[in-house]
N, C-alpha and C positions, 0 to 999 in steps of 0.2 A: 365353676359352681354348677352343680347339677340342678336343672329346673324340674322340680317334681311337684306333686300335689301337696306335699308338706309345705313347700315354699309358697305355693299359691294359697294354701289355707291361711297362712299368716297374713297375707295381703287381704283375703276375703273375710278375715275375722274368724277363722276356723270352720266356718260353715257358710252355706249359701241358702238363706231362707227363701224358699219358693212356695208360692200359693198355687196349688193345683185344684182350685175349686171351680165348679161350673159343670156344664154338661158337654158331652162330646168324648172323643177317644182320648186316652191318656197321653198319647204322643202329641196330639194337637195342643192339649193343655200344657204339657211340658214346654213345647216350643213357644207358646204364648207367654208363659211365665218367664222364660229366659229372655225373650224380647223385652218384656216389661222391666226386668232387672237391669238390662242395658239402658233402656230409655230413661229410667228413674235415676241412673247413676250408681246403683248398688253393685253393678258389675261393669267394670270398665271394658270397652271394646278391646278385643285381643287378649283378654285375660284367659289363661288356660283353665279349663274345667277339670274337676277330679276325674279319675278313670271312670269309665261308664259303669263298671261293676260296683264301685264304691258309691257313685251317685244313685244308682238304681237301689242299692240297699238302703241308703239314707232316706230316699223318697218312698220306699215301699213299692217300687215298680219292677216289672220284669226287665232283665238286662237288654233284651231285644228292643223294648220300648225306648230305652234311653239311648241305645246305640244308634 
């Protein structure tokens, strides 16, 4: 079985809602949001994230910010 974002999306519920509110740079906000998703149990440790280009597009961020 090929492990792809499509397979991960089914596990995550087709998307990963992240709250990027607050002040500071976008990269720090993204890292904090991902940590909170893991801490709250919305994102299991070790779960593969979508490709950074897809995640960047979904979040409205630059690819380099997500990478």
